[in-house]
N, C-alpha and C positions, 0 to 999 in steps of 0.2 A: 399399731403403734401407740405408745404412750410417752407423754413429755413430763418431765419433772424439773422444777426449779431446784437448784443444788448449790451447795458451797456457801461463799461469803454472803450471798444475799439473804439465805435463811438464817444463817448464823447471826448476821447483824440485826435482822428484824426480831429474833428472839432476845437479843441483848438490849433492844430498844435504842439502837444507834443508827444514824443515816445509812441507807444501802447505796453502794456505788454501782458496780457492774452486776447485771443479772445473767446468769449463765444457766443453761438447761441440758438435761441429759435425756436422750431419747432411747427407748428400748423398742425391740420388736421392729426394727426398720433396717433397710439396707441403704447404701449410698445412693443407688439408683433411684429408690423411692423419695429420698430427700431432694434430690436435684428435679425430680418430675414434679415436686411441689413447689418449686421456684427457689429453694434453698440454694446458696452458692458455696461450693466447696472450697475452703482454703487451708485445710490441714494437710500437711505434708507427710507426716509420719502416721497418722490416724484420722479418720474422718471427722473433721470439725467444719460446721457450716454457719453461715451468716443468714439470718432471717432476711428475706427480700425487702421487708419494709422498715424493721427496727435495727437491722445489723447486729442484733443480739446473737451470742454464740450459743450454737446447738451442737453437741458432740453425741456421737453414738456410744452407748454403753460399751464398755471394754473391760477386759482383764489384762493384766501384764505379767510378763515372766522375765526375770533377770537372766541375761545372757552375757553381758560384757561388763567393762568398767564404766564408772561414771554415771551421770543422769540420763545418758542417752542409750545405755546398754540394755534396752528392754524390747521384748517381742510382744506386740499387742494383738489381741484377738478382739474383734467387734462384730461377731455374728449377732443375728437377730434374737439368738437364744440367751444372750447375756442378760441377767437380771439386774434390776436396780440395786439390789442388795450386793451383788458381785461387784458391781461398779464402785459402790461405796466402800468396799472393803479395800480397794487399792489406794484410797486417799490417805493423806498424811495423818490428819489429827481427827479425833472424834467429833470435835465441834465443826469440822468441816465436812463431816460424813453424814449429814442429814438432808433428806430431800423432801420436797413438798409436790404433791399431786395437784391435778387441775381443779380437785374440789377442796384444796386447803388441807387435807390429811398429811400428816408428817410420817416419813418413814425413817425410823432411827434405830436401826438393828444394833449399833454399837454404843448406845447409851450417851450420845453427845449432848442431849438436853441436860442429863444428870451432871456431866462435866461443866457445861455452861452454868448451871446453877451453883456448882461447888467452885467455880472459877479455876479450873484445872486444864492445862494443856496436856493431852495424853495421845500417844500414837495409836493408830487403830489396830495394827498388827505389827509383828516382827519384821514384816517386809518393808517397814519404814527404814531400816538400816540398809536396805539395797540401793537407796537413792541418796548420794551425798549433798545433794541440793536441799534436801529437806533439813539438814542442820541449819542451814542460813534461813530457810522459810520459817523454822521454828523460833530461831532467835528474833526474827522480825516480827512475828506474831506476838511473841513475849513482849517486845519493846512497845508494840502497839497497844497491847491490852494490859500492860503492867499497872496503869493508872486506875484500872477497874479492879485491881487486887488479885489478878490471875497469878498463878504460880505454874511450874512445870513439875509433872509427875516424876518421882525419883527414878522409877524404871525408864522412863523416856529420856532423862538426862543420861543414864548409863548407856543407852542405845547411842547417843550422841557421842559420848566418849570412846565407844566401840568403833564407830564410823571414823572418828578422828585418828584412832590407833591403826586402823586398817589401811591407811594410806589413800583411800577412795577420794578424799577432798582435793587431792592434787590434780584429779581429773576434771575438776570444774574449770570451765572457761572463764577468761577474764570478763567477758561480757555479761555472763551469768552472775558472777561474783558482784560486779559493779551495779547490775541490776537491783539486786537484794540490798546492796549498801545504799544505793539511791532512795530505795523505798524506806529503808530504816531511818535515813537522814531526814526524810520528809515526814516521818512519824512524830509521835508525841514524846517518847523518851529514847532517843537513839543511842544513849550511852548503854542502856540496858542490853542492846543488840551486841555490843562489843564485850561487855562484861560477861554475858552468857556464853559467848564463843571462848572467852578466857577460861571460864569455869569448866568448860567441856573440851578443851584441847585444840578447838579450831583456830584460835588466834594466832598461834604460833605458826601454823602451816599456812594460813591465808594472809595473814598480815604480820609478818615478821618484824617490820619496823616499829609497830606499836608494841608487839610482845617484848622487844628489846628495851623498851622504857621501864619495864617492870624491875630491871636490873640497875636502873639509874636512881641511887639514893641521894636525895637532895638536903639542903640546909634546913633543918626543922624550924629554924627561927622564921623563916619565910614560908616555908611548905611543911606544915604539921603533918600533912598527908603522906610525907616521906618520899614516896617514889614517883617518878615522872609519868607513869602510866595513870596512877591514881589522879594526879593533877590534871591529866589530859581529860579523863572521864568527867572530874568535876567542872571543868571549863566547857565540855560539851553540854552538860546539864545546864550551866549558866547561860550560854549562848541559846540553848533551846528555849529558855525562858524569855529571851529577848526578841527572837526572831524565828519565824518558821522557814526561812529560806535555807534550803539544803546546801546551796553554794557557800554560804557563810558558815554554816555548821561544819561543812567538810574542812574548811580553812582552820577551824579551831581544832579539829581532829588531828591535824598534821602539823600544827604550829611549833611543836617542841621536837620534831624528830632529830634535829642536830644535837640534842642532849646526849644520844646514845653514842656519838663520836666524842664530843667535847669533854664529857664528864669521864671518859674512860682514858683520857690523856694524863700525862704526868703533871701538868700545870693548866687544870680547868680554869677558864675565865667565864664569869656568869652570863656575859652577853655574846660571847662568841658563837655560841650555839645558834643563834639567828643566821650567821654567815655560812657555817658548814651545814646547815640544815637544808639551804636551798636545793642543792643537788639530790639530796635524799627525797625531798618532796617531789621534785621533777622525776625521779626515777620511779617512785611509787605511783605517780599518775600515769607514767608510760605503761608500766607493767599491768595496771589495772584498766588501761584504756579509758582514762578519765576525761570527760569533755574539756575543751581548752579554757572556757570561762570558769570552771572549777580550779583548774591548774593555776590560772593566772592570779586569781585571788589567793589562793593557798601559798603561793610563792611569795607574793608581797606580804601577807601576814606573817609568814615565817621570818621574812627580812626585817619587818618594821614593828614586831608585836611588842617591843618595850614599852611599858606603860609609865615608867618611872621619870620623873622630872622632865616633863614636856617642855617646861619653859627653860630649862638648861641645856637643851639639845642644841647642837650646832645649827643654825639657820640653814646651812646647806642641806643637812639630813632631812629636815622637815619639808624644804622645798622639793627635794628629790622624791620624798614620800608622796607628796601632793601630785608630782608629775607621773610617777610609776603607777599609781592607783587611779589615775584619771580624775582626780578631785578637783582640779582647776576646770575641767570641762563639765563636770557633773558633781555638784557638792554633796549629792547622795552618797557617793563613794567615801566621803570623809566620815559620813555618819556610820557606814558599814565599819570602817576601820575603828571608829569609836566604839562600836559595839563589841568588837573583838577585844580591844584593849579592856573594856570593862569586865567581859567574861573571863579574860586571863586573870585579872586582879581578884576577882570574886571567886574564881575556881581554885580556891584553897581552904582547907578545914579552919573554921573559925573566922573567916575573912568575908563570909557570904553577905553580911549586912553592913560592912565597913563604908564610910562615905567615900565616894570616887569622883574625881573632877576631870581626869586627863581627856575624857571625850569632849567634854564641854571646852576646855582650853584648846583643844585641836580645831574644833569648829570656829572659835573665836579667832585664832590665828590664820585660819584658811580664809575666812571673811575678809580679814585686812589685807592679806597677801593678793587676794583676787582682785583688788581694785585696780592693780596695774593692767593696762589694756595693751594689746600689740599694736592697735593702731596709734596710741599715743607715743609709743616708741618710734614707730615709723615716721610719724609726724615730726619728730625731733630730729630726723635726719639719719637715722640708723639703717643700714642696709645688709642683705645677705645673712651671713652667720652672726654678724654683730646684733642683729635683732634679738635673737635668742639670748645671747650673752647678756645684753643689757636688760632685757625683760626679766631674766632670772637674778641679775643683781639687785634690781629694784624691789622684786619680790622678797628677797633675802633682807633688804634693808627694813621693809615693813614687817617681816616676820620677827626681826629682832626687837623692833618697836612694840609689837604686840606682846612679845614674851616679857619685856620690862615692865609694860603695863599691868599684865597679869600678876607678876611677882609683887608689884606695889598694891594691888588691890587685894591679893591674898598673901599676906606676908607670913602667916602661920601655916600655910599649906606647902606641902612639898610638890610644887607644880613644875 
């Protein structure tokens, strides 16, 4: 029995970045021998074990043979005769196909170290095209390592295009797609994930709502980037510079879905897309089985993401925004909305460094409106449903006062 450290832990150490999970590959062993040593078997399709003390994963070396569709259509062989080189051959990228033995020696039969040095993401073998999930994994790795100067080998891009054309991507389950999306949104440059899928044909298949935005041509006076997909990617880059929260980033990914309907109409109205976009966001979330907290914020940002003229908005509109987003109960929510407004404003070519005040104004108005307390309304004799009505009436009075004060304080600002 031999044990090797494999995958991301080896790769990240060679890159000089923090290591997360440590996974191991075991050769020359049987499942019975592993359990006899106290390892806990958790693998359903092939033998994966947890270390009895560290809970780190130990998988028996295996080979794979494609037999069906999708990422589950493989027959695995995990006999004790499988070598570490054979196990590494089944892996997706050369940079992930490096092993380290217990004496610190590297086993690198597919030149992963060279590709790390040259900052290239390259497939190990043509069997890459047998697993459609690898298109998403590659897109994610590209988005994670893009800031380090990594590129994707041309021949690997072509394999991704072939996979997209083959129809294999449609066999990916919603859960696996969302898992990769979530990881990408939690990474450094999530926009690269979607741009790579667009370049290799996967965006149209997996995210047709986003792909449809490529056909939406916008007013170049306000959107020099021209189409709504480009704007969406710019806003995703912008919000990623403001927060690492994947929930907020997802909200900006979906904030303009309504444009694919509104701008296709005979009489497009600039702000109507916020209304027609809500059911599109809900439908996309249901299809991908997106968690409820992601969906809630995405719907609210779609509905309320207009950053223009905060001080001229109807007080009822702002009061409803604060209620729907939970800002009256938790002022942090207004900060999140403000981040999204800022990202939407700066997510336009040439506007990246323009001054922006709507997020400040929003928090100023919320602080004023939050002075009204339910206990005060009840103390004045209001009961039942009249409590809420009076509470909202008083809030809207304070919202209007705050708007007027801001307009007086900043007369030269479109606030």
